PLY file of the C-alpha trace (Angstrom):
ply
format ascii 1.0
element vertex 319
property float x
property float y
property float z
element edge 318
property int vertex1
property int vertex2
end_header
101.30 107.09 71.12
98.20 106.55 68.97
99.42 103.01 68.21
99.69 102.26 71.93
96.20 103.64 72.59
94.75 101.57 69.75
96.34 98.40 71.11
94.98 99.12 74.58
91.53 99.88 73.22
91.37 96.55 71.37
92.63 94.65 74.40
90.30 96.33 76.89
87.29 96.01 74.59
87.21 92.26 74.91
90.46 90.58 74.04
91.17 87.76 76.49
94.84 87.25 75.72
97.48 88.22 78.20
99.64 91.08 76.98
103.09 92.23 77.93
102.98 95.99 78.15
106.23 97.53 76.91
105.60 101.22 76.41
107.66 102.76 73.64
107.63 106.36 72.49
106.72 105.82 68.85
108.32 109.02 67.61
111.69 108.67 69.36
111.67 104.86 69.64
112.90 105.20 73.24
111.79 102.57 75.72
110.25 104.22 78.79
110.19 101.35 81.24
112.88 101.07 83.90
113.62 97.56 85.14
111.07 95.33 83.48
107.89 95.22 81.45
104.43 95.15 83.00
102.25 92.13 82.23
98.48 92.61 82.06
96.13 89.73 82.82
92.38 89.52 82.36
91.87 85.88 83.40
92.51 84.71 86.93
93.80 81.29 85.85
96.53 82.91 83.77
97.45 85.25 86.61
97.64 82.41 89.13
99.81 80.35 86.81
102.26 83.22 86.41
102.36 84.00 90.15
102.86 80.33 91.05
105.96 80.20 88.85
107.36 83.24 90.63
106.48 81.80 94.03
108.36 78.59 93.21
111.40 80.77 92.62
111.07 82.10 96.17
109.82 85.53 95.11
107.48 87.46 97.44
104.37 89.24 96.16
102.78 92.55 97.13
99.20 93.38 96.15
97.47 96.74 95.68
93.73 96.36 94.92
92.11 99.45 93.33
89.02 100.58 91.48
91.05 102.59 89.01
91.06 106.36 88.39
94.53 106.20 89.87
96.32 109.09 91.56
99.53 109.64 93.52
97.99 108.02 96.59
97.62 104.75 94.71
101.09 105.08 93.26
102.53 105.51 96.77
101.11 102.07 97.58
102.81 100.68 94.47
106.08 102.27 95.63
105.71 100.74 99.10
105.05 97.33 97.58
108.07 97.58 95.30
110.19 98.38 98.34
108.93 95.45 100.42
108.10 92.75 97.85
109.86 91.17 94.89
106.79 91.36 92.63
104.12 94.06 92.74
100.60 93.25 91.55
97.83 95.82 91.10
94.19 95.12 90.26
91.64 97.44 88.73
88.03 96.42 89.21
85.07 98.68 89.96
83.08 96.48 92.30
79.38 97.19 91.72
78.20 95.18 94.75
79.87 97.54 97.22
77.95 100.58 95.95
74.75 101.15 97.91
73.99 104.07 95.59
73.62 103.20 91.89
74.15 106.83 90.88
77.49 106.83 92.70
78.49 103.67 90.82
77.39 105.12 87.47
79.40 108.30 88.08
82.51 106.62 89.46
85.41 107.98 87.36
87.17 105.73 84.86
90.52 106.38 83.18
91.80 102.91 82.36
94.26 103.87 79.61
95.88 106.52 81.79
95.88 104.10 84.73
97.86 101.59 82.69
100.40 104.22 81.70
100.81 105.39 85.30
101.30 101.85 86.58
103.82 101.02 83.88
105.78 104.17 84.63
105.68 103.45 88.39
107.28 100.05 87.84
104.27 97.87 88.62
105.05 94.29 87.55
101.57 92.85 87.02
98.15 94.39 86.39
94.98 92.35 86.78
91.88 93.73 85.02
89.14 91.13 85.49
85.58 91.30 84.22
82.64 91.04 86.64
82.07 87.43 85.52
85.69 86.62 86.27
85.37 87.92 89.84
81.85 86.60 90.41
81.46 83.48 88.25
78.11 82.45 89.76
75.32 83.61 92.05
76.83 81.84 95.06
79.96 83.99 94.82
77.81 87.07 95.59
75.75 85.64 98.43
78.25 85.14 101.24
77.73 87.04 104.50
80.52 88.26 106.77
80.38 88.88 110.50
81.86 92.33 110.93
80.43 93.33 114.31
80.01 97.01 115.12
82.26 98.05 112.20
79.32 97.43 109.89
76.93 99.56 111.95
78.84 102.78 112.55
80.21 105.61 110.41
80.52 104.28 106.81
78.57 101.18 107.80
75.65 103.28 108.99
75.54 105.62 106.02
76.40 103.03 103.35
74.44 99.89 104.31
75.76 96.78 102.62
78.95 98.54 101.53
81.37 96.51 103.64
79.71 93.22 102.71
80.46 94.11 99.09
84.03 95.08 99.98
84.58 91.74 101.72
83.14 89.82 98.78
85.54 91.30 96.27
88.59 91.36 98.54
88.12 87.69 99.45
87.85 86.78 95.79
90.95 88.81 94.88
93.00 87.47 97.78
92.12 83.90 96.80
93.19 84.62 93.23
96.41 86.52 93.97
97.37 84.95 97.32
99.84 87.76 98.09
102.39 87.88 100.87
101.69 91.57 101.47
98.55 93.67 101.06
98.83 97.46 100.78
95.89 99.71 101.68
95.41 103.47 102.05
94.61 105.11 105.39
91.99 107.38 103.81
89.62 104.41 103.90
90.51 103.72 107.53
87.33 101.88 108.50
87.61 99.75 105.37
91.19 98.89 106.37
89.94 97.54 109.72
87.21 95.59 107.93
89.75 94.03 105.56
92.05 93.16 108.48
89.09 91.39 110.07
88.39 89.59 106.79
92.01 88.43 106.47
91.81 87.03 110.00
88.53 85.24 109.22
90.06 83.79 106.05
93.11 82.67 108.05
95.32 84.13 105.35
99.02 84.50 105.97
99.17 87.94 104.43
100.68 90.98 106.13
98.48 94.06 105.82
100.09 97.50 105.54
98.01 100.66 106.04
99.88 103.47 104.30
99.58 107.22 105.03
97.16 109.52 103.25
98.64 111.58 100.43
97.26 115.08 100.15
97.05 117.91 97.66
98.98 121.08 98.50
95.85 122.54 100.11
95.42 119.48 102.35
92.63 117.74 100.42
93.04 113.98 100.69
93.77 112.47 97.28
90.81 110.49 96.01
89.47 109.23 92.71
86.25 111.11 93.44
88.18 114.38 93.39
88.03 114.08 89.59
84.37 115.04 89.88
85.24 118.38 91.50
86.28 121.50 89.62
89.19 123.62 90.85
87.02 125.95 92.90
85.29 123.01 94.56
88.64 121.37 95.36
89.67 124.49 97.24
86.43 124.38 99.23
86.85 120.64 99.84
90.18 121.29 101.58
88.11 122.64 104.50
87.53 119.03 105.59
91.21 118.53 106.40
91.55 121.98 107.94
88.56 121.24 110.15
90.06 117.97 111.37
93.37 119.70 112.08
91.60 122.41 114.06
89.85 119.80 116.19
93.11 117.94 116.75
94.88 121.11 117.89
92.11 121.93 120.34
91.49 118.49 121.84
92.33 118.57 125.51
91.71 122.30 125.61
88.01 122.15 124.71
85.63 119.20 124.79
84.97 117.30 121.58
81.15 117.64 121.44
81.54 121.43 121.38
84.31 121.29 118.77
82.20 118.91 116.68
79.12 121.17 116.71
81.16 124.21 115.70
82.98 122.28 112.99
79.79 120.93 111.40
78.22 124.39 111.43
81.25 125.86 109.65
81.31 123.07 107.06
77.61 123.44 106.34
78.06 127.18 105.77
80.67 126.29 103.12
78.17 124.05 101.34
78.95 120.63 102.84
76.33 118.13 103.90
77.99 116.24 106.74
77.19 112.56 107.26
79.35 112.24 110.35
82.27 113.73 112.24
83.40 111.52 115.09
86.17 110.79 117.55
87.04 107.11 118.01
89.61 104.66 119.30
91.91 103.88 116.40
92.26 100.17 117.13
88.56 99.32 116.86
86.64 102.54 116.05
84.75 102.58 119.34
83.12 106.03 119.32
84.15 108.27 122.23
83.00 111.70 123.35
86.31 113.01 124.60
89.82 112.02 125.61
92.07 112.43 128.63
95.20 111.82 126.57
95.52 112.02 122.78
96.68 108.43 122.40
95.38 105.79 119.99
92.62 108.10 118.77
91.33 109.02 115.32
89.03 111.76 114.04
86.93 110.75 111.03
84.50 112.56 108.79
82.40 112.06 105.67
80.55 114.81 103.84
78.99 115.63 100.49
80.11 118.60 98.44
78.16 119.15 95.21
76.87 115.56 95.39
80.42 114.19 95.66
80.99 112.22 98.85
84.37 112.84 100.47
85.96 111.12 103.46
88.99 112.00 105.56
90.60 111.24 108.89
93.51 112.17 111.13
95.25 109.76 113.48
96.26 111.11 116.87
99.21 109.12 118.20
101.43 109.16 121.29
0 1
1 2
2 3
3 4
4 5
5 6
6 7
7 8
8 9
9 10
10 11
11 12
12 13
13 14
14 15
15 16
16 17
17 18
18 19
19 20
20 21
21 22
22 23
23 24
24 25
25 26
26 27
27 28
28 29
29 30
30 31
31 32
32 33
33 34
34 35
35 36
36 37
37 38
38 39
39 40
40 41
41 42
42 43
43 44
44 45
45 46
46 47
47 48
48 49
49 50
50 51
51 52
52 53
53 54
54 55
55 56
56 57
57 58
58 59
59 60
60 61
61 62
62 63
63 64
64 65
65 66
66 67
67 68
68 69
69 70
70 71
71 72
72 73
73 74
74 75
75 76
76 77
77 78
78 79
79 80
80 81
81 82
82 83
83 84
84 85
85 86
86 87
87 88
88 89
89 90
90 91
91 92
92 93
93 94
94 95
95 96
96 97
97 98
98 99
99 100
100 101
101 102
102 103
103 104
104 105
105 106
106 107
107 108
108 109
109 110
110 111
111 112
112 113
113 114
114 115
115 116
116 117
117 118
118 119
119 120
120 121
121 122
122 123
123 124
124 125
125 126
126 127
127 128
128 129
129 130
130 131
131 132
132 133
133 134
134 135
135 136
136 137
137 138
138 139
139 140
140 141
141 142
142 143
143 144
144 145
145 146
146 147
147 148
148 149
149 150
150 151
151 152
152 153
153 154
154 155
155 156
156 157
157 158
158 159
159 160
160 161
161 162
162 163
163 164
164 165
165 166
166 167
167 168
168 169
169 170
170 171
171 172
172 173
173 174
174 175
175 176
176 177
177 178
178 179
179 180
180 181
181 182
182 183
183 184
184 185
185 186
186 187
187 188
188 189
189 190
190 191
191 192
192 193
193 194
194 195
195 196
196 197
197 198
198 199
199 200
200 201
201 202
202 203
203 204
204 205
205 206
206 207
207 208
208 209
209 210
210 211
211 212
212 213
213 214
214 215
215 216
216 217
217 218
218 219
219 220
220 221
221 222
222 223
223 224
224 225
225 226
226 227
227 228
228 229
229 230
230 231
231 232
232 233
233 234
234 235
235 236
236 237
237 238
238 239
239 240
240 241
241 242
242 243
243 244
244 245
245 246
246 247
247 248
248 249
249 250
250 251
251 252
252 253
253 254
254 255
255 256
256 257
257 258
258 259
259 260
260 261
261 262
262 263
263 264
264 265
265 266
266 267
267 268
268 269
269 270
270 271
271 272
272 273
273 274
274 275
275 276
276 277
277 278
278 279
279 280
280 281
281 282
282 283
283 284
284 285
285 286
286 287
287 288
288 289
289 290
290 291
291 292
292 293
293 294
294 295
295 296
296 297
297 298
298 299
299 300
300 301
301 302
302 303
303 304
304 305
305 306
306 307
307 308
308 309
309 310
310 311
311 312
312 313
313 314
314 315
315 316
316 317
317 318
């Protein structure tokens, strides 16, 4: 395995060639891939050329954009893409322009070698690892403004000003490079999913967007790359976010939401959380509401810091 790690280190350090990643157990000489090898691209022109050849063969493409530090939640998106599309493409790019807090960007976890191994083992067909210059080749590529309406002013938009503009910048660039048939997103970033759906509509892209369910740890904690910054004791405490949302869901219709919200925030703060928001909203457009007559088309969302790690979670309430 040291040979594989050395090859990856050289490639990731600056090599611009495209590599075909065929993972072999050096000691046993047993190939560990299942159906095909994974191809890794660093240059968008090479990626586009490869995808165009596949498209001319009538093959459909599914795309999973990520910022790395992959976990089972990401891999569930890969699995969904492999089920629905002929070719699955994943990108890893930590997009600095969507971080309104430089410290958060500096501390964002990175595990690129492990990410590559996980993607190869999950059957991902193509991995795109662009540099910042590849995504943003000039100043103009960072200066576009998007009309996002109230989505940019509430919840994440309120507490992370400029965040969704940065998200739209990178997603537009990636969609123009990959031009996928299907786009797979995780429900944990629910507001971001609505923003990206709005972006796709503005771009007039013929791409079908799938929002896939949240994957959770055994204690209920939503899987997140930022969880890597928590120790085991903190992860157990962090599970209180999900338990709090579940408690509110179970009591909606019995007690009014403002009262449930106040009690929930008090309990979370006693456990060491600093709560940014805990809100009830319409799931289709995130219009904030105070209460409900019927639990239909509603979502409960929260964001809170625990030991300087910002965690988000939500629960959809359906028919």
